[in-house]
C-alpha positions in Angstrom: 24.9 -23.2 7.5 25.7 -22.9 3.8 21.5 -23.1 3.0 20.5 -20.4 5.3 19.0 -17.4 4.0 21.3 -14.1 3.8 18.6 -11.7 3.6 15.4 -11.7 5.9 12.8 -9.2 4.4 9.8 -7.5 5.5 7.8 -5.3 3.6 5.7 -2.5 4.6 5.6 -3.5 8.1 5.8 -0.4 10.2 3.4 -0.2 13.1 1.7 3.0 14.0 4.0 4.9 11.6 3.0 8.1 10.2 3.5 9.4 6.9 6.7 11.4 7.8 7.9 8.6 9.8 7.4 6.2 6.6 9.2 8.6 4.6 12.3 9.0 6.6 12.6 5.2 6.7 12.0 4.9 3.2 14.7 7.5 2.4 17.2 5.5 4.5 16.2 2.4 2.1 14.9 0.5 5.2 11.2 0.3 3.8 9.1 1.0 0.7 5.7 1.3 -0.3 4.0 -1.7 -1.7 0.5 -2.5 -2.6 -0.6 -6.2 -3.1 2.4 -8.3 -3.8 4.3 -6.7 -6.1 6.3 -4.2 -3.6 9.3 -6.1 -2.7 12.2 -6.8 -4.8 12.1 -10.7 -4.9 10.0 -12.4 -7.5 6.7 -13.1 -6.3 5.6 -15.8 -8.6 2.2 -16.6 -9.9 1.1 -18.1 -6.4 1.0 -14.9 -4.8 -0.9 -13.1 -7.2 -3.5 -15.6 -7.5 -3.8 -15.4 -3.8 -3.9 -11.8 -3.8 -6.8 -11.7 -6.5 -8.5 -14.7 -4.9 -8.8 -12.8 -1.7 -9.8 -9.6 -3.2 -12.8 -11.3 -5.1 -13.3 -13.2 -1.7 -14.0 -9.7 -0.1 -16.0 -8.7 -2.9 -18.2 -11.7 -2.4 -18.4 -11.2 1.3 -19.3 -7.6 0.9 -21.7 -7.7 -2.0 -23.2 -11.1 -2.5 -23.4 -12.9 0.8 -20.4 -14.7 0.9 -20.3 -16.4 -2.5 -19.4 -15.5 -5.9 -21.0 -19.1 -7.2 -23.2 -17.9 -10.4 -21.8 -14.5 -10.7 -20.1 -13.0 -13.7 -16.8 -10.9 -13.4 -16.0 -9.0 -16.7 -12.4 -7.5 -16.6 -9.4 -6.9 -18.8 -5.8 -8.0 -18.9 -4.2 -11.3 -19.1 -0.9 -10.1 -19.0 1.7 -10.2 -16.2 -0.3 -10.3 -13.1 -3.6 -9.9 -15.0 -3.3 -13.3 -16.2 -4.4 -14.6 -12.8 -8.1 -13.3 -12.7 -10.0 -15.9 -14.7 -8.5 -18.6 -12.4 -9.0 -16.7 -9.1 -12.8 -16.1 -10.1 -13.3 -19.7 -11.1 -11.6 -21.1 -7.9 -14.5 -19.1 -6.3 -17.0 -20.8 -8.3 -17.9 -18.1 -10.6 -17.4 -17.1 -14.2 -14.7 -14.5 -15.5 -14.9 -12.9 -19.1 -11.6 -11.4 -19.6 -10.3 -9.0 -22.4 -7.1 -8.5 -23.7 -5.5 -7.1 -26.9 -2.9 -9.4 -27.4 -3.9 -12.9 -29.1 -0.6 -14.5 -28.0 -1.3 -13.6 -24.5 -4.6 -15.3 -24.4 -3.3 -18.5 -26.1 -0.7 -18.6 -23.5 -3.3 -18.2 -20.7 -5.0 -21.1 -22.2 -2.2 -23.2 -22.6 -1.2 -22.8 -18.9 -4.6 -23.3 -17.7 -5.6 -19.8 -16.4 -8.4 -19.4 -18.9 -10.9 -22.4 -20.2 -12.0 -21.2 -23.2 -11.8 -18.3 -25.7 -14.9 -16.4 -27.3 -14.7 -15.3 -30.7 -16.8 -12.3 -30.0 -18.3 -10.3 -27.2 -22.0 -11.8 -27.7 -20.5 -15.4 -28.2 -18.4 -14.4 -24.5 -21.6 -13.0 -22.9 -23.7 -16.3 -24.1 -21.3 -18.7 -22.6 -21.0 -16.6 -19.5 -24.7 -16.2 -18.8 -24.9 -20.0 -19.4 -22.2 -20.9 -17.1 -23.9 -18.4 -14.5 -27.3 -20.2 -14.9 -25.7 -23.7 -14.6 -23.4 -22.4 -11.6 -20.5 -23.5 -13.5 -17.1 -22.0 -13.1 -15.5 -20.8 -16.4 -12.9 -18.6 -17.5 -13.7 -17.1 -20.9 -11.1 -14.8 -22.9 -11.8 -12.6 -25.6 -9.5 -10.9 -27.8 -10.1 -7.0 -28.2 -9.7 -3.6 -26.9 -11.0 -3.5 -23.4 -12.5 0.4 -24.2 -14.4 -0.9 -27.0 -15.6 -4.3 -25.6 -16.5 -2.3 -22.4 -18.4 0.1 -24.3 -20.1 -2.7 -26.5 -21.5 -4.4 -23.3 -22.8 -1.5 -22.0 -24.6 -0.7 -25.6 -25.8 -4.5 -25.6 -27.3 -3.7 -21.9 -25.2 -6.5 -20.5 -24.7 -6.3 -16.6 -22.0 -8.5 -15.4 -22.2 -8.7 -11.3 -18.5 -7.3 -11.1 -16.5 -5.0 -13.3 -12.8 -4.1 -12.9 -9.5 -4.2 -15.1 -6.2 -5.4 -14.4 -4.1 -4.4 -17.4 -0.4 -4.6 -15.9 
């Protein structure tokens, strides 16, 4: 019928393949290498990226924190593109996320669209907010404007030790 899909697509679904087999299929444009959800050519949307980050963080909780991220702090960077989902995915687990971004406009957009809860004016303020939320076991997404390399170094110099550290600067 007129609403039937014109393309059915599966991405990176080769069973028992070796790398040489994969490369032959890739050269014939029959498959492609994809990590996370961004490999296929169709638009994945925010929901796919949030799900992937939620599941990744969930695995961290399972492997490192007895199955829960409640009362844990995730310190990361990048709110553009796929990175904007990080604070929301962490708060969906009941945890706290402090995320650094160099672009003030992107931080404001993340606040407006509900990916962040608040913005801190400095790293010490973000740490204070994060530690308070952690103590109360309250989910909270905190954005902070700055260069991740500088703020990660500053956090180390301050002796701050969040539970999970990463970066997703797409």
